[in-house]
DOPATOR-590946 format. One record per residue (C-alpha): residue number from 1; y, x, z; residue in three letters. Coordinates in Angstrom, 2 decimals, decimal comma, padded with zeros to 5 digits, always signed. Layout:
BEGIN
<koldo num="NUM" y="Y" x="X" z="Z" residu="ALA"/>
...
//
This chain:
BEGIN
<koldo num="1" y="+077,56" x="+106,15" z="+093,26" residu="UNK"/>
<koldo num="2" y="+073,94" x="+107,21" z="+092,85" residu="UNK"/>
<koldo num="3" y="+073,89" x="+108,58" z="+096,42" residu="UNK"/>
<koldo num="4" y="+075,20" x="+105,27" z="+097,74" residu="UNK"/>
<koldo num="5" y="+072,59" x="+103,29" z="+095,83" residu="UNK"/>
<koldo num="6" y="+069,86" x="+105,57" z="+097,22" residu="UNK"/>
<koldo num="7" y="+071,26" x="+105,26" z="+100,75" residu="UNK"/>
<koldo num="8" y="+071,63" x="+101,47" z="+100,42" residu="UNK"/>
<koldo num="9" y="+068,07" x="+101,06" z="+099,08" residu="UNK"/>
<koldo num="10" y="+066,74" x="+103,19" z="+101,89" residu="UNK"/>
<koldo num="11" y="+068,68" x="+101,25" z="+104,52" residu="UNK"/>
<koldo num="12" y="+067,72" x="+097,84" z="+103,13" residu="UNK"/>
<koldo num="13" y="+064,08" x="+098,67" z="+102,42" residu="UNK"/>
<koldo num="14" y="+063,24" x="+099,66" z="+105,98" residu="UNK"/>
<koldo num="15" y="+060,93" x="+097,04" z="+107,42" residu="UNK"/>
<koldo num="16" y="+062,54" x="+097,50" z="+110,83" residu="UNK"/>
<koldo num="17" y="+066,15" x="+097,48" z="+109,71" residu="UNK"/>
<koldo num="18" y="+068,21" x="+097,30" z="+112,91" residu="UNK"/>
<koldo num="19" y="+070,49" x="+094,34" z="+113,27" residu="UNK"/>
<koldo num="20" y="+073,61" x="+093,70" z="+115,26" residu="UNK"/>
<koldo num="21" y="+077,16" x="+094,97" z="+115,28" residu="UNK"/>
<koldo num="22" y="+076,25" x="+098,60" z="+115,90" residu="UNK"/>
<koldo num="23" y="+073,90" x="+098,62" z="+112,91" residu="UNK"/>
<koldo num="24" y="+076,50" x="+096,93" z="+110,73" residu="UNK"/>
<koldo num="25" y="+079,17" x="+099,48" z="+111,71" residu="UNK"/>
<koldo num="26" y="+076,74" x="+102,39" z="+111,25" residu="UNK"/>
<koldo num="27" y="+075,85" x="+101,19" z="+107,76" residu="UNK"/>
<koldo num="28" y="+079,48" x="+100,76" z="+106,72" residu="UNK"/>
<koldo num="29" y="+080,49" x="+104,15" z="+108,16" residu="UNK"/>
<koldo num="30" y="+077,62" x="+105,67" z="+106,21" residu="UNK"/>
<koldo num="31" y="+078,90" x="+104,08" z="+103,02" residu="UNK"/>
<koldo num="32" y="+082,49" x="+105,17" z="+103,69" residu="UNK"/>
<koldo num="33" y="+081,59" x="+108,77" z="+104,50" residu="UNK"/>
<koldo num="34" y="+079,36" x="+109,38" z="+101,49" residu="UNK"/>
<koldo num="35" y="+080,67" x="+112,30" z="+099,47" residu="UNK"/>
<koldo num="36" y="+080,37" x="+110,21" z="+096,31" residu="UNK"/>
<koldo num="37" y="+082,77" x="+107,62" z="+097,71" residu="UNK"/>
<koldo num="38" y="+085,29" x="+110,24" z="+098,81" residu="UNK"/>
<koldo num="39" y="+085,00" x="+112,02" z="+095,48" residu="UNK"/>
<koldo num="40" y="+085,68" x="+108,70" z="+093,76" residu="UNK"/>
<koldo num="41" y="+088,87" x="+108,14" z="+095,75" residu="UNK"/>
<koldo num="42" y="+090,38" x="+111,63" z="+095,63" residu="UNK"/>
<koldo num="43" y="+090,81" x="+111,89" z="+091,83" residu="UNK"/>
<koldo num="44" y="+092,97" x="+108,77" z="+091,86" residu="UNK"/>
<koldo num="45" y="+095,12" x="+110,22" z="+094,65" residu="UNK"/>
<koldo num="46" y="+095,71" x="+113,60" z="+093,00" residu="UNK"/>
<koldo num="47" y="+096,20" x="+112,35" z="+089,44" residu="UNK"/>
<koldo num="48" y="+099,31" x="+113,95" z="+087,96" residu="UNK"/>
<koldo num="49" y="+099,76" x="+116,61" z="+090,66" residu="UNK"/>
<koldo num="50" y="+099,52" x="+120,05" z="+089,10" residu="UNK"/>
<koldo num="51" y="+097,23" x="+122,48" z="+090,89" residu="UNK"/>
<koldo num="52" y="+095,54" x="+119,90" z="+093,12" residu="UNK"/>
<koldo num="53" y="+092,25" x="+118,18" z="+092,41" residu="UNK"/>
<koldo num="54" y="+089,59" x="+116,25" z="+094,28" residu="UNK"/>
<koldo num="55" y="+088,05" x="+119,45" z="+095,64" residu="UNK"/>
<koldo num="56" y="+091,26" x="+121,01" z="+096,93" residu="UNK"/>
<koldo num="57" y="+092,75" x="+117,87" z="+098,49" residu="UNK"/>
<koldo num="58" y="+090,61" x="+118,10" z="+101,67" residu="UNK"/>
<koldo num="59" y="+091,68" x="+121,76" z="+102,06" residu="UNK"/>
<koldo num="60" y="+095,36" x="+120,84" z="+101,87" residu="UNK"/>
<koldo num="61" y="+094,97" x="+117,86" z="+104,16" residu="UNK"/>
<koldo num="62" y="+092,97" x="+119,84" z="+106,70" residu="UNK"/>
<koldo num="63" y="+095,53" x="+122,64" z="+106,67" residu="UNK"/>
<koldo num="64" y="+098,36" x="+120,21" z="+107,41" residu="UNK"/>
<koldo num="65" y="+096,33" x="+118,72" z="+110,25" residu="UNK"/>
<koldo num="66" y="+095,49" x="+122,13" z="+111,76" residu="UNK"/>
<koldo num="67" y="+098,61" x="+124,13" z="+111,03" residu="UNK"/>
<koldo num="68" y="+098,41" x="+127,87" z="+110,34" residu="UNK"/>
<koldo num="69" y="+094,81" x="+129,02" z="+110,73" residu="UNK"/>
<koldo num="70" y="+092,06" x="+131,12" z="+109,20" residu="UNK"/>
<koldo num="71" y="+089,74" x="+130,17" z="+106,36" residu="UNK"/>
<koldo num="72" y="+086,81" x="+130,25" z="+108,78" residu="UNK"/>
<koldo num="73" y="+088,42" x="+127,77" z="+111,17" residu="UNK"/>
<koldo num="74" y="+089,57" x="+125,55" z="+108,30" residu="UNK"/>
<koldo num="75" y="+086,10" x="+125,56" z="+106,77" residu="UNK"/>
<koldo num="76" y="+084,59" x="+124,43" z="+110,07" residu="UNK"/>
<koldo num="77" y="+087,22" x="+121,69" z="+110,40" residu="UNK"/>
<koldo num="78" y="+086,66" x="+120,18" z="+106,96" residu="UNK"/>
<koldo num="79" y="+082,91" x="+120,79" z="+106,73" residu="UNK"/>
<koldo num="80" y="+082,81" x="+123,21" z="+103,82" residu="UNK"/>
<koldo num="81" y="+081,43" x="+126,72" z="+103,52" residu="UNK"/>
<koldo num="82" y="+084,01" x="+129,45" z="+104,16" residu="UNK"/>
<koldo num="83" y="+083,42" x="+131,03" z="+100,73" residu="UNK"/>
<koldo num="84" y="+084,13" x="+127,67" z="+099,06" residu="UNK"/>
<koldo num="85" y="+087,29" x="+127,20" z="+101,12" residu="UNK"/>
<koldo num="86" y="+088,43" x="+130,73" z="+100,23" residu="UNK"/>
<koldo num="87" y="+087,95" x="+129,99" z="+096,53" residu="UNK"/>
<koldo num="88" y="+089,93" x="+126,74" z="+096,82" residu="UNK"/>
<koldo num="89" y="+092,66" x="+128,52" z="+098,79" residu="UNK"/>
<koldo num="90" y="+093,04" x="+131,04" z="+095,95" residu="UNK"/>
<koldo num="91" y="+093,66" x="+128,19" z="+093,52" residu="UNK"/>
<koldo num="92" y="+096,13" x="+126,54" z="+095,89" residu="UNK"/>
<koldo num="93" y="+097,93" x="+129,84" z="+096,46" residu="UNK"/>
<koldo num="94" y="+098,27" x="+130,31" z="+092,69" residu="UNK"/>
<koldo num="95" y="+099,88" x="+126,87" z="+092,52" residu="UNK"/>
<koldo num="96" y="+102,35" x="+127,73" z="+095,28" residu="UNK"/>
<koldo num="97" y="+100,93" x="+125,37" z="+097,90" residu="UNK"/>
<koldo num="98" y="+099,49" x="+127,95" z="+100,31" residu="UNK"/>
<koldo num="99" y="+100,59" x="+131,33" z="+101,66" residu="UNK"/>
<koldo num="100" y="+098,29" x="+133,97" z="+103,08" residu="UNK"/>
<koldo num="101" y="+099,27" x="+136,81" z="+105,38" residu="UNK"/>
<koldo num="102" y="+097,46" x="+139,20" z="+107,71" residu="UNK"/>
<koldo num="103" y="+096,67" x="+137,63" z="+111,07" residu="UNK"/>
<koldo num="104" y="+098,79" x="+139,39" z="+113,69" residu="UNK"/>
<koldo num="105" y="+096,16" x="+138,91" z="+116,40" residu="UNK"/>
<koldo num="106" y="+093,15" x="+140,02" z="+114,32" residu="UNK"/>
<koldo num="107" y="+093,61" x="+142,66" z="+111,64" residu="UNK"/>
<koldo num="108" y="+090,39" x="+141,59" z="+109,91" residu="UNK"/>
<koldo num="109" y="+091,49" x="+137,98" z="+109,47" residu="UNK"/>
<koldo num="110" y="+093,95" x="+136,36" z="+107,09" residu="UNK"/>
<koldo num="111" y="+096,25" x="+133,62" z="+108,29" residu="UNK"/>
<koldo num="112" y="+096,78" x="+130,73" z="+105,88" residu="UNK"/>
<koldo num="113" y="+099,49" x="+128,10" z="+105,97" residu="UNK"/>
<koldo num="114" y="+101,06" x="+125,50" z="+103,75" residu="UNK"/>
<koldo num="115" y="+104,23" x="+126,35" z="+101,92" residu="UNK"/>
<koldo num="116" y="+107,04" x="+123,77" z="+102,01" residu="UNK"/>
<koldo num="117" y="+105,84" x="+122,69" z="+098,54" residu="UNK"/>
<koldo num="118" y="+102,27" x="+122,33" z="+099,88" residu="UNK"/>
<koldo num="119" y="+103,48" x="+120,26" z="+102,82" residu="UNK"/>
<koldo num="120" y="+105,42" x="+117,98" z="+100,48" residu="UNK"/>
<koldo num="121" y="+102,36" x="+117,49" z="+098,26" residu="UNK"/>
<koldo num="122" y="+100,15" x="+116,53" z="+101,22" residu="UNK"/>
<koldo num="123" y="+102,75" x="+114,03" z="+102,40" residu="UNK"/>
<koldo num="124" y="+102,89" x="+112,62" z="+098,87" residu="UNK"/>
<koldo num="125" y="+099,08" x="+112,33" z="+098,72" residu="UNK"/>
<koldo num="126" y="+098,90" x="+110,67" z="+102,12" residu="UNK"/>
<koldo num="127" y="+101,59" x="+108,20" z="+101,08" residu="UNK"/>
<koldo num="128" y="+099,50" x="+107,39" z="+098,01" residu="UNK"/>
<koldo num="129" y="+096,47" x="+106,77" z="+100,26" residu="UNK"/>
<koldo num="130" y="+098,58" x="+104,53" z="+102,53" residu="UNK"/>
<koldo num="131" y="+099,66" x="+102,59" z="+099,44" residu="UNK"/>
<koldo num="132" y="+096,02" x="+102,07" z="+098,44" residu="UNK"/>
<koldo num="133" y="+095,17" x="+100,88" z="+101,97" residu="UNK"/>
<koldo num="134" y="+098,23" x="+098,60" z="+102,07" residu="UNK"/>
<koldo num="135" y="+097,21" x="+097,14" z="+098,72" residu="UNK"/>
<koldo num="136" y="+093,82" x="+096,21" z="+100,10" residu="UNK"/>
<koldo num="137" y="+095,15" x="+094,89" z="+103,41" residu="UNK"/>
<koldo num="138" y="+097,90" x="+092,90" z="+101,66" residu="UNK"/>
<koldo num="139" y="+095,18" x="+090,68" z="+100,20" residu="UNK"/>
<koldo num="140" y="+094,05" x="+089,78" z="+103,74" residu="UNK"/>
<koldo num="141" y="+095,67" x="+087,38" z="+106,14" residu="UNK"/>
<koldo num="142" y="+098,45" x="+089,35" z="+107,90" residu="UNK"/>
<koldo num="143" y="+096,92" x="+088,91" z="+111,36" residu="UNK"/>
<koldo num="144" y="+093,54" x="+090,11" z="+110,05" residu="UNK"/>
<koldo num="145" y="+095,03" x="+093,28" z="+108,58" residu="UNK"/>
<koldo num="146" y="+097,00" x="+094,04" z="+111,74" residu="UNK"/>
<koldo num="147" y="+093,97" x="+093,40" z="+113,93" residu="UNK"/>
<koldo num="148" y="+091,73" x="+095,54" z="+111,70" residu="UNK"/>
<koldo num="149" y="+094,16" x="+098,49" z="+111,83" residu="UNK"/>
<koldo num="150" y="+094,44" x="+098,29" z="+115,63" residu="UNK"/>
<koldo num="151" y="+090,70" x="+097,80" z="+116,14" residu="UNK"/>
<koldo num="152" y="+089,83" x="+100,65" z="+113,79" residu="UNK"/>
<koldo num="153" y="+092,13" x="+102,98" z="+115,69" residu="UNK"/>
<koldo num="154" y="+090,58" x="+101,91" z="+118,98" residu="UNK"/>
<koldo num="155" y="+087,04" x="+102,24" z="+117,61" residu="UNK"/>
<koldo num="156" y="+087,59" x="+105,72" z="+116,16" residu="UNK"/>
<koldo num="157" y="+089,15" x="+106,88" z="+119,43" residu="UNK"/>
<koldo num="158" y="+086,17" x="+105,60" z="+121,40" residu="UNK"/>
<koldo num="159" y="+083,64" x="+107,01" z="+118,93" residu="UNK"/>
<koldo num="160" y="+085,25" x="+110,45" z="+118,99" residu="UNK"/>
<koldo num="161" y="+085,47" x="+110,29" z="+122,77" residu="UNK"/>
<koldo num="162" y="+081,76" x="+109,47" z="+122,97" residu="UNK"/>
<koldo num="163" y="+080,94" x="+112,39" z="+120,65" residu="UNK"/>
<koldo num="164" y="+082,95" x="+114,81" z="+122,80" residu="UNK"/>
<koldo num="165" y="+081,45" x="+113,42" z="+125,99" residu="UNK"/>
<koldo num="166" y="+077,91" x="+113,99" z="+124,76" residu="UNK"/>
<koldo num="167" y="+078,05" x="+117,75" z="+124,38" residu="UNK"/>
<koldo num="168" y="+081,63" x="+118,80" z="+125,10" residu="UNK"/>
<koldo num="169" y="+082,16" x="+119,74" z="+121,45" residu="UNK"/>
<koldo num="170" y="+084,39" x="+117,46" z="+119,37" residu="UNK"/>
<koldo num="171" y="+082,84" x="+118,52" z="+116,04" residu="UNK"/>
//
């Protein structure tokens, strides 16, 4: 929360605060993507799930999104240092959510993948997140919620397309 307050003060104290839709979207994306906001949401999602916490949830979710991969590739995908990801993977492996095996194409690398139990947990966590989102959108007019979901999907697609188009790298 402190990071958000600092960010908000900074954004609102600028004498030349940009205005318009782009500025409004940029500000709200900044708020949404703050680590403090994500770390406030994740504990509620993982509550009651043994072996998973707010720090390991992004590792599990990223691994489901990517499929079998290496710790280095997963770290790049989720924006964490490889050594941190490796430490989290050890915890998840101990809990039975992740398997590691030598990479057949590179003897130096280790291939990581979700176990069936890990896959089930990620699906459970994502369902919990959908429930939270539905709870918020249910308080809106139905047409507003439907329009927001469609427009958000369209916006994210365009934003990611613009990022790829700029330098050819989607990251």
